[in-house]
N, C-alpha and C positions, 0 to 999 in steps of 0.2 A: 722762338716761336714753338718750336717742337717740345722744348723741355716744359715750357708753361702749360702746353696742352696734355702732356703726360701728367703733370702735376694735378692738373683738374681732373683727369681721368681717375687718379688715385684717390683723391679726396671724394669723388663720386662713389667710388666702389667702397669706401669706408662707410659712408653714410647709408648704404643699402645692406641689410641683413638677408642673404640669399637664403640662409636656412629657414628663416621665418616665412619667406616667399613660397619656398618648396613645401613647407608644411601646410600653408594656406592652399596651395594647388591641390595637394593630396587631399585635404578635407573636401575641397570642391569637387574633385573627381569622385571621390566615395560618396558623396551626397547625390551626385547625379547618377550614379550606379544604383544606389538605393531607390531613388525615385522611379528608375527604370523597372527595378525588380518589383516594386510596389505596384506599378501599373500592370505589368505582366501577370502578377498574381491576382489582381482584380479582374482582368480581361479573361482569364482562362475559365471555361465553364466548370462548375462543380456539380457532380451527379446529386440526385435528389436525396439518396440516402447515404450519403458521404457525411461522416462526422467531422466538423470543423473545430479548430482550437486556435484561439488568439494568443500569440506569443509575444504581443508588442510590449508587455510589461513584465516579462518574466525574468529578466536580467540574470542573476546568479543561478537561477534554476534551468536555464535554457538547455545546457548540455544534456542532462538527464531527461529532460521533456522531449527533446528531439530523437534520442535513442528510443524512447517508449513509443513515440508516435510512428516513427519509422517501423518498429516492429508490429505496431497495431494496424499499420497501412492507412492511417487517418490523414487529413488535409491539415497542413499547417499555414498559419497566416503570420509570418514574423513581424509584419507592419500594421496589423489590424485589418479590419473589413469594413469597406464604406458602404455597400449596396445594402447590407443586412447585418444583423448580430450573428455572432458565432454560437455554436452549441456550448462550448466551454470557454471561459476567459480566465487565464492564469496570470496572477498578479503576484509580485514579489513582496510587496510592503503591506498595504492595507486595502480596505474596500474603497475608501475615498481616492485611490490612485487614479481611477478612470471613471469619472462622474457621469459619462455620457452613456452608459449602459442602460438599456431598456428590455433586454431579454437575455435568454441563455442561463448559464450557471457561472458563478464566480467562486474561486477558491478562498475567499475571505468573507467573514461576517463583519457586519459594521460594528465598530466599538469593541471588538474582541481584544484588541491590544491593551486598551485601558482596563478592561475587566480583568485580564489576566496580569496585570502588573502587580508586583509584590504586595504593595500596600491594600490595594483593594480585594485581592485573592485571599489574603489571610484575615482580612476583616470580615469577609463573607464567611469563611470557615469558622471563625470565632463565634458568629451569630448562629451558625448550625450547631456548634459544640454547645451552646447554652441550652439547646433543646435536646440534643442527642449526644451526650458526653462519651457514651460508650462507642458510638458509631465513627465519630470524628476525632480520634486519637492518633491520627497517622501523620500529623505534622508538628514540629517543634514549638515550644512557646514562644510567643511573638510579642514585641513591643514596637510601638509606632513613634518614631522620632521625627521632629523634635517635640511634639506634644506631649508624649509620655516619658519624658526625660527624667521627671521627678519620681515617677513610678519605677522606672528602671533602677534609679539610685537607691530607692528604698528597698526593692526586692534584693539588690545585690548585697547591701548591707546585712539583710536577713540571713542570706546565704552564708555569708562570712562568718556571721555570729555562730551559725550551726557547726562551723568548721568541717564542712564537707570535703572529702578527699575523693578525687583530685579536686583541686580548687576550680570553681566554675569558670568557664570561658564562654564569651558571647561573640557572635559574628555579625557584622554590620553589612548590609547590603543596600545599595541605591535603589530606589523605587523603580525607576525606568531604564536601569543598567542592564547591559548585556555583555556577553562574552568575558564574564569575570571581571569587568572593569568597575574599580572603585570598592572592591570587597576587602576587608581586613578584619583581624581578630582584635578583641579587647578583654581586659580583665577588670577595668574600673571605668566609671563613667567619665573621668577625667581624660581618658584616652579617645573619647568620642571627638571626632572632627566635625565642627558645625560648617557646613558648606553653604553658606548665604541662604540658610532656611530651606535647603533642598531636603525633601522627603526621603527618609531611610526606613528600613525595618531592621530591627535588632533581634536576633533569635539566639536561643540557647544552642552553643556548639556541642554536637554529639560526638564525643571522643572515643566512645566504646563501639567501634564499627568493625565490620567483617573485612579481612584482608585477604588477598591472593598474592603469593609470592612477597609478602611484606609491603605490598603497596595498597593504598586507599584507591577505591574506584566508585563510581556511581553508574546507574543504568539509564540510557535514553530509551524510553519506550514510547512508540508512535501510535496515536489514536486518530481515528477519521470521524469527524462529526458530519453526518450527512444531512441531518435535519434538526431543527429545534422544535417545531410543532408539527407532528409529533416527533419526540425524541428518537433518533436513531444514531446509534454509536457503535463503532467498530474499532478493534484493536489490532495492530500488526503483530504476527507471530515472531517476528525478527526484529532485533533492535541492536543497539551498540553499547559497549562498556568502555567507558573513558577511565583510563588509569593516570594516577599522579606519577611524576618522574623521580621523586626522591622517597626512599623507604619511610614508612610512617612510624611516627612516635607520637606519644600523648603530648598535647601542648604544654609547654612550659615557658617561662620567661625568656629563655635562649632560642627556642625555635618557633616562637609565636608568630614571627615574621616570615618564616618560610613558605613562600607561596606555592612552590612546586610540590610541597609536602601535604598542605592542608586542603588545597583546592584541586579539583579534578576537571575543570574547564579545558577543553582541547585547545581553545584559543590561546590560553595561558601556556599550557605545557609544551606545545608545539614550539615555543621559543627556547625551551630548555636543551641544553647541551646533551643531556642524557635521554632525550626522547627517542623511544624505540620505534622504527617504522617497519618492522618486520612484517612479511606477508603471511606467515603462517598464523593459523587459527588460534592457537593456544599460546601466542607471543605477541609481544608489541604493547605499546601504549594506547592502542585502540584496537579492540577486538569485537567480535560478534556476540550477541547475546547467547546464541545456542551454544557457542564454544565455551563460554563462562558457565553456563549451566551444566553442560556434559561434564566439565571437569569437577563441578561440585557433586554431580550424581556419582562419579567414580569414587569420590571420598566419602560418600554414604548420606549426602545432605538430600532432603526431600524437596526438589525444585518445583514439583507440581504444586505443593502447597503454598510456595513463595509467589508462583505466578497467579494462582488464585486469589491471593491477598492483593496483588497488584492490580488485578482486574476490578476487584471491589473497590480500591482507592479511586480508580479512574472514574468509575461509575458514580460514587459518592460526590466526587469533586464536581463532576459535571452537572449532577442534579442541584448543587448548591449555586452554581452560576447561570444556570437556565433562565431563572426570572429576569435578571439583568439583561441578558441577551435578547429575550423576548421584547423588552422594552426598547432596546436599541433597534431592533428589527422594525418594530412599528414605527419609530420615529424616522428611520431612513427610508423604509419601503412602505409608504401607506397603502392600505388595501385598494383605494380607488386610482392609484397610480401604476402604469405598467412599470416593471422592473424585474431584474433577474432574481434567481433563487441562489442560496448559499451553500457552500460546504467548505471544510477546512481540515488541514492536517495540524495536530497539535503534538508537541513534544513534553513528555512527563519526565521530569528528572526525579530518579528513585535512588534512595540511599539504603543499604543493608546495614542494620546493627549486628552486633555480636550474636544475638539470638536469633538472626535471620528475619527480624521484623522489617518490613519495608517502610520507609519514611519519605514523604513527599517534600522535595525541597523547592520546586517551583514548576510553573507552567510555561513553556515557550510558545507563544502564539504564532511565531514565524521561525520554525526550526530550519537549519541549514540543510539543503538537498543538494548540495554541490557533491560531485563525484571525483573530485580532485583534491590534492593536498599541496600545502606549500612547502618548497624545498630551498634552502638558502645555498645557492652555487657558489656564491662569493660574497664577501663581507657587503651587506646592503643590497645584494642582488638576489631576488626571489624568482624562483621558477615553479610552475604548476605541473605536477606529474599525477597520473592516474592513480586513483585508490582503489584496490580490488575489493576491500572490506566495505567502503561507502558504496560501491556500485552493487555489491551483493545484496545490501540491505535497501538502498533507496530505489533501485530501478524497479523491482517487484512492487514497493510500496506505491510509487507513483502510477504504475501501469495498473494495478488493481484499483486504485482509487479513480482513475479515469474510467474504468470499465463499470465501476459501481455508479458514478454519477452520470454517465452518459445516456442518452435517450435510448429507452430499452428497444423500441422498434427498429432504430437504426442499428443498434448492436445485434439484435437478432437477425436483421437481414444480411449484415456483413458476416456473420457467422455462417448463415446458410450459403452465402456466396463462397466463403472459404472452404466449407466442407465440399461443395460441388467441384472447385478447382482442385482440391485434394484427390477426389474421386476421379477426375479426369487425368491427373498426374499418374495415379495408380493404373488406370486403364492403358495410359501410354507405355509405362514400364512393363506391363503384362504383353502388351503387343510387341514391344521390343524383345522381351525374352523369348517369346514364341518364334519370332523371326530368327533370333539367334539359334534356337534348338533346331529350326527348320534348316538353316544354313548349315549346322554341324552335322545333321543327318544327311543332307546331300553331299557334304564333303566326304564323309565316311563311305557313302555308296560309291562316289567316284574312286576313292582309293582303293575300294574292294574290287571294283571292275577294272583297275588298271592292272597290266601285266607286271610281274616282278622284275625288278632290276638286278642285273648280274654284273659283279665286279670281280676280277681276276688279280689277285696279289700273291706273288711267290708260288705261283703253280696252284693255288687254291682258288676256287670259284665261290664267291658269297652271293647267295641269292636273297634280297630283303623281302621281308614278310610284312604283315600288318603291325605286329608287336614291335616297338622301337628296340627292344633289346633281344629279339629273336631273329635268326637267319638260317638259311639252308646252305650247308657247308659241303661242296662236292670236292673231293681230293682227287688230284689227277696223279696217277701212278705211271712211272716211266717202265718198269719191269713188273712181270707177274709175280716174281718171287720176292719182290721188296715188300716188307711188311707195311701196314698203314701207318701214316704219320700220326705223331702224338697230337691229340686234339687239344685245343685251347680251352681253359676251364671256364671262360666267359661265354663260350659258344654254346647255343641252344640247338638241339637237333629236331628236325621235322621232316618226316618221310614224304615222298611225293603224294602218296595216298592220302595223308593228312592235309597237306596243303591244297590238294584238289577241292576239299570242301570250301575254300574260301576263293580260290582262283577259277574254279569250274574248268580246269584244264586236266587233259588226259595224262596219264604217266608216260605215254609215248612221246609227249612233247618234250619230256625231260630227258629220256634216255635213247631217243632215236638218233642214230649215228649220223644221220643226214642233217639233222638241226643242231645237235650237240655231239661234239667230237670227244668231250670229256666224259665218256660213258664208264661205268663202273663194271667190273667182273663179278663173277658169282662169288667168289671168296670175299671180296671187298663188301659187296652188299650183303653177306651174312654177318660179317663182323659189325658192320655199320648198323644192321637191324637188331642185332644183339644189344649193342651199347644203347640203341634207342629204346628198347624194352625195359631196360633197367631204369633209364630216365622217366618213362611214363609211369612205371610203378612208385617211383619216388614222388612225383607229382601227386598220383591219387592219395598217398599216405599223407602228404601236406594239405590236401583239400579236405580229407575226413577230419584231421585234427582241427583245421580252421573251423569247419561247421560245428564241432562240438564245442569249441571254445566260445564261438559266437552265441550259441544256444545257452551255454552257462552264464555268459555275461548278461544275456537278455532276461534270464529268470532271476538275476540278482539286481536287475535295474541299474547296472553300470553304464550302460549305453542305451540310448533312446531308440525308439522304434525306427526311425528313419536311418540311422547309421546301420542297424542290424539289417534292415531291408537292402541297403546299399552293399553290404558286405555279401549277402546272399546272391545278389544280381552279380557281384564281381566274381564270386566263386564259380557261379554258373558260366560266366564268359570264359573263366580259366579253363574249365573243363572242356568247353568247345574249342578253345583255341590250343590246348594242350601246350601252354607256355608257363614260364615261371620268372619272377624276378629276384635278383639277387640281394636287392636292398631291404625286401620285407623280412627276411629270415636270416638267422644266423646259421650259415652252412659250412660244413668242414669237408673239403674234398682234398683226397690224398694225391700223392705225386703221379700216380698211374692215370688219374682222371676218370675212372670208372667206379672205384669204390667211394661211396658216400656214408658218412656216419649216420646212425638213426637218432641222434640226439638233436632235436629241433626245438626250438624255443621262440617265442616272440622277443623281439628286441624290446628292451624296457626303455629305451630313450627315443622310441619312435611312437608318434601319434598314430592310431589306427586309421583316423580320418584322413590324414596327410597321406599315409600309404595308399589308401584306396584312391585318392585323388591321383597320386602318382602313376598307380597301376592302370587306371582307365583312361588317363588324359582329360578329365573333365574337372579338374580341380578349379580353373578360373570361373567356369560357368557356374558351378556350385556356389562359389564365394559371391558371385553377382547376385544370384538368386536369394541367398541369405541376406545380403545388404538390402535388397528390395523389400523382403519380408520384414526386417527390422524397421525400415522407414514406415512400412504400413502400420506396424504396431505403435511407433511413435505418433503417427497422425491420429490413430484412434484412441490414443490416451486421453482421458478426460482432464481438462485443465483444473488445477487445485490452487485457489486463491490464498495469498498469504494473509487476508484480513479475516477476522473471526468477529462475528456479531455478538455484541454485549447487551444492547438494549434496543428493543423490547425484549428479545429473547436472549439469553435464559433468565435474566436477572431482573426483570421488570416485576414480578411477583414479590420478590424479596426486598426490594428497596422502593416500592411505590409509596409506602407511608412516609418517606422522607421528602416528598414534594409538596409540603404544606405551604411554603412560601410562594408558590406559584398562584394560589388561590388569592393571595393579597396582591400579587402583581396585577391580576385581573381588575381588582377594585382600584389600584392605583392608575391603571391606564384608562379606566372609566371616568375617573375623577380628573384627568389631565385637561380635557376640553377639546377645543378644535385645533389649537396650535399644535404644529408638528415639534414639540419640545419633550425634553426627558425629566422636566423638573417641575415640581408642584409649588405654585405660588399660594399666597394667603387666601385667595378666592377659591382656588381649587381644594385647598385643606378644609375651608369651610363647606364646600360642596360635598366633600366626602364625608363630613360630619352630618350634613343634611341628609344625604341618601341613605346613609347607613343608620339614620334616626338615634344618634348617640344621645341626643336631649332626653330621650326616655330613661337613660340610665343616670340622668342628673348632671351631664356635661354640658355646661352653657357655652355660648359662643365666645365669651371672654376668656373662658379656660382653654378653648381651642386656639384663640389667637395666642395667647400666652405660650402655650405648648408648641405652637409654631415657631415663635421667635426664639424660644430656648434651643430648639432642635436645630434652626438654622444657624445659630452661632456655633453650636457644637460641630457640625458638619460642614462649616464654610470651607475649611481647608481642602476638602475633596470636591468643591465645586469649581470646575473648569470655567465656568462663565462668570465667575464673580468680578473678573477684571472688565467685563463689557457692560456692567450695570444691570445684569439680569439675575437677581437674586432668585433662590428657590431651594426647595428641598428635594434631593434625589431619592431614589428608591430605598437606599439603605437607611437614609436619614428618616423616611417615612416608615420603615420597619422599627426603627427605634422608637418613635413616636407611638406606633401601635402597641409595642412592648409596654410603654409607660401607661397607656391608656387601659390595656388589658390588666396591669398590675394594680390600678386604682379601682376598677369597677367589675373585674371579672376574676378576681383572685379565687383560686381553688387548691391552693397548696403546692400543686405541681406546676412547674413552669410550662411544660409541654400541653397539660390539660387546659391550663389558663388561655393559652394561644389558640387552641382548638376551639374552646368555647367562644372567644371573641371573633374567631374568623367565621364560624357558623353563624352568629348573630349578625355580623356584617353581610354576609351572603343572603341570608334569609331576607333582610329588608331591602337589599339592593335588587334581588330577583322579583320581589313584589312591587317594587317601584319602576325602576328604568327598564329592567329586562322584559317585564311583561308588556310595558307600553310599546317596545321595541317591536314586538310581534304585531301589535295592532297598527301601527303607523311609524316605520323607522324614520320618516323625515323629521319627526318632531324631536329627534335625539341627535347630539353631536355624532360625527362621523365614526368616532372610535367605538361609541356603544351600539352602532347598528349591527344587525345579524350578519350582514355581508361583510363587515369590517373586522369582526372578531367573534370566535365561537360563542354562542349564547348557551349558557348552562340551563339545564331544566330547573324551574323555580321549585324550591323545597317546600313552600306553602302553596297549593293550588288556589288560585282566586274564586271565591264563591260569590258571585253577583246575581241577583234576581233578573229574570228575563224581562226586557222592556217591551210591552205590548204596543200595537198601534193604537189602541183607543186611549192610551195615557199620553200620547203625544201633546195633545193641547195642554194637559195639566202641567207637563214637564216645561213647556215653552213659557206658560204664564209664570210658573215658579222661578224660571230662569230670568225673565225680564223683571219682574217684581221682586226685588231682593228682600223688601221688608216682610212681605207675606210669604216667604220662601219656607216651605216645610219640605225637610229633607227624606223624600221617599227612598232615595238611593244615594249613592257617592256622586260627587261632581265628575268623577273620572268616567263613570259609567254614562252620565248624561253627555258628556263630550264625545265619548266613543260612539254613542248612538247618533248623535247628530253628524258626526263626521262620516259615519258609515252611510247615512242616507242623503249626504251632501247639503244639508240644511243649515249648519252653522254659518257659513259664510253668507248665505241669503239673509239669515236672521240678523248678523251684525250689520248688513247694508241697510236693512229696513228700520233698524233702531237709529242709525245715523241719519236717514232721511227724516225720521219723525222729529228728531231733536233739532235738525236744521229748520224745519217748518215751523216749529214752536219758536224758535229765535226769531224767524222773519215775522210772525205774528205779534210777538212782543215789541218789536221795533216799529211796526206799522201802528199799534195802538199808542 
């Protein structure tokens, strides 16, 4: 029986996995704990002016954010906030990660990841290069695969025919790839790998690059986009330099597959065995931007000019993608719908050529803000360790970005509160210092009023004085004829008359036979007085030389006023005490103990401040006072941000002329209609043609329809909604169609001038039609064209309509009712406007309907 029972228990144990059960229990306990923390975080009251930050979607950025928020003393919500929205919502992936937001500020713009993809980004830059070829020459030539595969083969064949040396090399990058995934080099079209129709970009590989220690590197420059409308852009003064791990060589057929040589991505090179994790600034496979620039400056390179070019590249690139961002913002956050405002940190990858020209490689819409790095502690086992260089760059970047976008009223309130607390701390330190000085003063007074202590050793009586190295020596002689004992060279002599100054005691108290049996005879007193006279003369000479030296050093500005004042006070106290210290000066005393050499010099290896502190016994108090002063100076220092404003100041005037496509973006948004979409259908394209009155230029509706179909087929590959049965033309396809219309009807020789004429013509007609009516009655227009929905521009042609008088009301009404006898005194828009203003159009329509119904009834009756 027992055997069968044990066997049954063994089978039962085999069927149960205790590890799985323990894991389940741990997860359940962690979930319960998380819920409790969430409840506690919601229950605790939050002050009115406290800045709150939602960290529920921060993920990989959580460590750096917590450090910054702890330093700023802001409120953190690791699981979100239920009762109301936070001031700042930090999300790791994209804007759509938390769709329930209705207020505050989010660190992601809607659609930014799609806009900054390699395919879309370089298409946008190509369109800008067509208008401004000299301004947009900071990125390599690009082909879009697989659609331009034949064009790439044709261009490669032409380059090979010219026999260009070195042989051209091309780099293929996936459209939505990250961390160096899927990047490889080719020299022929046959080497291109077709990945099931996956979109790629192929760029000309730049082999003539600038090297440091024979390694290729690129720069990660961080920019903060605070606002899109109006455009506000900042750049971080610090960044990272990422190095390859294999010494660089020009690409050949042998090394074209060396990933660690040609690519500088950190996520790839950290897997290399030669990856250098040095913490020194000028060493390692990852360095700070300032350390690289400082090294270049030491070799004579002009880094200020390089940095200015990088700033221009960032501003030009953001101007190019701002129209797309405005359209995405209007689709995701309609004007009549409550929603958050946005900001974002962007990472620009810059490569330096051999001639120090910066080249834009890509934009990372979600740069890594981790402050740790991976270290393989064992095969297949990875551990995360702090990275000082990442922390040096990313902590100030996040902190200053939070201060930049936080509500100004709350930030100012917290700053005032912080200053008040610092002022209170300084007051407390001052009170403690005063109390410490008062205690020292009382202690010295007590020591001065205390009677001297006597110690007898080997027949010699030592009487302690105030100075720690001074004492009264009374020698007890057994016979009158015995000579006095040889005195100790470390002893200092002080006669009773001098000591009376400090102790307020009479000489009789020392030499009265009743109180002190060790009295001195006349001969002994004469010899002691003679030795004391020589000693005091020596001290006077030391003090005179010291005063002269202090005055000379003060005139030469070698010591500050405080030290000189302290020396003077010390010298005066020494005159009163008539004592000297053996450690301050180099003294030579011969064997007799009475003859002292006159050669006296300051000790070279002693600090004068330290000697003064040792002499007067106040070194510790002075050190604490200096530390408190240094703390006050640190508190009063103004904070310097690591962010520098680029736009609107100081580069707005220089690059304002590049914002030409933003005007067409306004036309595009007005033509979209009521639906919250980002694509223009055939009806919307006709609406655009009608509102801009393109028929006056000889463009018919049939021409508009054919052009729409052609552009839709051309740009179908960039339509993310083509699989859902929602065809349409995006903004870049709309721009292409506008280029075609301008080329046909507004040709002016120059491409830029042609587009400017076309845009001015469209805006003039649009202002006269839709935007002028929007001021009269916004409800007649779709939401996107209303004044509160989008900023209305001033009309370029002011409407000139005659005033409608009250005496002409009847004539206008009759002309409106009788269409046959209608004589056009004014435009129909003016009549409708007048009737709407006086509220008679609706009544007029109802009366007309009643008259028609009565006539119908009469006809039936007859």
